[in-house]
C-alpha positions, -999 to +999 in steps of 0.1 A: -121-647-368-147-620-372-158-606-405-145-574-419-178-557-425-179-536-394-142-526-396-147-514-432-178-495-422-160-480-392-131-465-411-147-460-445-121-483-460-127-505-491-127-542-483-099-548-507-077-525-486-081-546-455-086-580-470-070-606-447-068-583-417-089-590-387-109-561-372-087-557-341-055-560-361-067-532-383-075-511-352-041-518-336-025-505-369-046-473-367-041-467-330-003-472-335-003-443-360-023-422-335-005-429-303+025-452-304+048-435-327+076-414-313+066-386-336+040-359-337+013-376-357-012-357-336+006-324-337-010-301-362-029-269-363-066-273-357-093-254-375-120-261-401-102-265-434-115-266-469-116-302-482-089-294-507-064-285-479-060-321-467-024-332-472-020-354-502+012-374-509+003-404-531-022-413-557-039-438-534-047-409-510-068-393-536-093-422-532-092-417-494-099-380-497-127-386-521-144-408-495-138-381-469-155-354-491-184-377-497-188-383-460-187-345-453-213-339-480-236-365-464-233-347-431-241-313-446-273-327-460-285-341-427-264-326-398-289-336-371-288-373-379-265-389-353-256-419-374-246-397-404-226-373-381-208-402-364-198-418-397-186-385-412-166-377-380-150-411-383-139-404-418-124-370-408-105-387-380-091-413-402-079-387-427-062-369-398-044-400-388-033-412-422-021-378-434-008-364-402-032-334-407-051-329-375-069-299-387-097-323-395-103-327-357-122-294-358-145-308-384-151-340-364-159-321-333-183-298-352-202-328-365-207-342-330-215-309-314-253-316-308-242-347-287-210-334-273-222-334-236-247-362-238-242-396-222-271-416-235-259-419-271-249-449-292-217-468-285-202-458-318-208-421-312-192-424-278-163-441-294-158-414-321-162-387-295-134-404-275-111-402-305-117-365-309-111-359-272-079-378-271-068-359-302-071-327-282-054-343-252-085-348-231-074-383-222-097-385-191-127-376-212-117-401-239-113-429-214-147-421-199-163-423-233-145-456-241-155-471-208-191-462-216-189-475-251-174-508-239-202-510-213-228-507-240-211-530-266-181-550-253-177-570-285-163-541-305-125-547-306-116-511-317-130-498-283-105-520-264-076-512-288-079-475-284-082-477-246-049-497-247-034-469-268-043-442-243-028-462-215+004-464-235+004-426-241+001-421-204+027-447-196+002-466-175+019-499-183+001-521-158-032-510-172-020-514-208-007-549-201-041-559-185-059-544-214-038-564-239-045-596-220-082-588-220-080-583-258-064-617-262-090-634-240-119-618-259-106-616-295-078-641-298-041-647-294-031-630-327-046-597-317-029-600-283+004-607-299+002-574-317-003-552-287+021-573-267+049-567-293+046-530-286+046-535-249+078-556-252+100-529-267+083-502-246+093-521-214+129-530-221+127-561-244+133-548-280+149-581-291+118-601-280+096-575-297+116-580-330+111-617-329+073-613-323+070-588-351+089-610-375+065-638-366+035-616-372+048-606-406+042-642-418+006-644-404-021-641-430-039-614-409-010-591-413-006-590-451-027-559-459-012-525-466-019-510-432-007-542-414+026-541-433+031-504-425+024-512-388+050-540-388+076-519-407+073-490-382+074-512-351+102-534-364+122-502-371+114-488-337+123-520-319+157-521-337+163-484-329+156-490-292+179-519-293+207-497-306+206-508-342+200-475-359+211-487-393+186-516-390+158-492-382+168-470-412+167-501-435+133-512-421+117-477-426+134-470-460+123-504-474+086-497-467+089-460-478+100-473-512+067-490-517+051-456-520+024-465-494+040-452-463+019-428-442+029-397-423+041-414-391+066-437-406+080-409-428+084-386-398+102-414-379+127-420-406+134-383-412+138-376-375+163-405-373+183-391-402+184-356-388+195-368-354+223-387-371+234-357-391+223-372-424+206-340-435+207-345-473+189-378-470+163-363-446+158-333-469+153-355-500+126-376-482+108-346-469+094-336-503+058-330-495+045-296-508+021-293-479+039-303-447+025-311-413+041-292-383+063-322-377+076-324-412+080-286-414+102-285-382+122-315-396+127-296-429+141-266-409+165-289-391+177-303-424+180-269-439+201-257-410+224-287-413+228-283-451+230-245-450+210-246-483+194-211-479+159-225-472+159-221-434+145-185-432+115-191-454+106-223-436+109-206-402+087-178-415+060-204-425+061-221-391+060-188-372+029-178-391+013-211-381+022-204-345+006-170-346-026-185-360-026-212-333-022-186-306-050-165-321-073-195-319-062-205-285-048-239-296-024-257-274+012-252-284+027-279-261+032-302-291+063-322-298+072-304-330+069-270-314+089-281-283+116-294-307+114-261-326+121-240-295+148-264-283+168-273-315+161-244-338+155-213-317+179-226-290+155-215-263+159-243-239+141-226-210+109-221-230+112-257-244+116-270-208+084-252-196+065-266-226+079-301-221+070-301-184+034-291-193+032-318-220+046-344-195+016-340-173-006-358-199+017-375-224+045-398-213+057-416-243+094-421-251+095-392-275+081-369-248+107-382-223+135-376-248+125-339-254+119-334-217+154-346-208+171-327-236+154-295-226+163-299-190+199-305-197+203-278-223+187-253-200+212-261-173+186-275-150+188-313-154+172-318-120+140-304-134+135-337-153+141-359-123+107-374-128+121-393-157+141-416-133+109-429-118+092-432-152+121-453-165+120-474-134+083-480-137+082-487-174+115-505-179+120-486-211+156-483-223+169-464-253+206-455-260+198-418-266+175-415-236+197-436-213+226-412-218+205-382-209+190-399-179+224-408-166+234-371-168+202-362-150+209-387-123+244-375-118+231-340-113+209-350-083+220-353-047+230-389-038+198-396-018+176-387-048+193-407-075 
């Protein structure tokens, strides 16, 4: 097993936080928060915020934000130093992932601006630039940077882990499976079992994924905070995909009670509760003062269901964000905004156009579900016929999505089903 020193340096994490976690295991945890959640962890307005605007939810996050501010200050003192800029950009990206606040991507890109178009730069800078690019949906650019980084330094497990993540976002399952095998060959079977567990439930084998995840939960490399959150999320997701929604709820609630759960797991649980009509529970859990776009849209859904008089003010807040995004030229083809158009504004045709655009680059189960719902609610189920091929190629099955895909298939001429 490799030492933790480079992993701690990469993410600016204290060694106590990742004690007992191998470098790649840590990176799989982080990449899962970034790419593998059926939520909008990457969906947030993007601009240059004041440090105080980062979303804070727990006392432990105060320490993380302090490290971010220290990294930003180091960059301000020496912005032309590539090592300093790379390290500070890493810190901003980690804050974005952990808090679901992607406004920090603007800071990270600004830090790397002197080297944004350069190729002959250190492997770590290529890697961090890849993370920024995938955060703004430039997946081809991100893969090019990761390929170059691996070419320069193939012994960095995080480079391979994030390339696996992008293949999963794009539903390039064959490439993801090959990458997972390469990870195992280079870094060991435990690291491979982590990415393979995700592949299992994303390709139609949630029961096998649950067994693998339960086994990993007993491994010493998975006892740290981030590893436990990773396991909790994916156990819940595997149970949900298998049709055990109560089991998924228990898995997510159990970890949420520890007070350590990050943005992604919280959004997953709140979304499940809203979909099941358990609005009061969802509202109670959605208690952050500063909400990401995903949590704000979820709050509007809960308010609608409860008829608690909060809906109008929450919609006004989201609409203001949308006007700001439009003024900056930001992409609005994000899952929370598609969900807002579809489920709150009841504008299925607009939601469908947005979902079709998003599907060109992001093909995860959450994207498929919104695409199918928008097509059916707009009265044009055939517009989502691409989902039939996607399901055939990936093998992914999900009770909610299966029902919608059946409806889409029935709407097609017999020869195209």
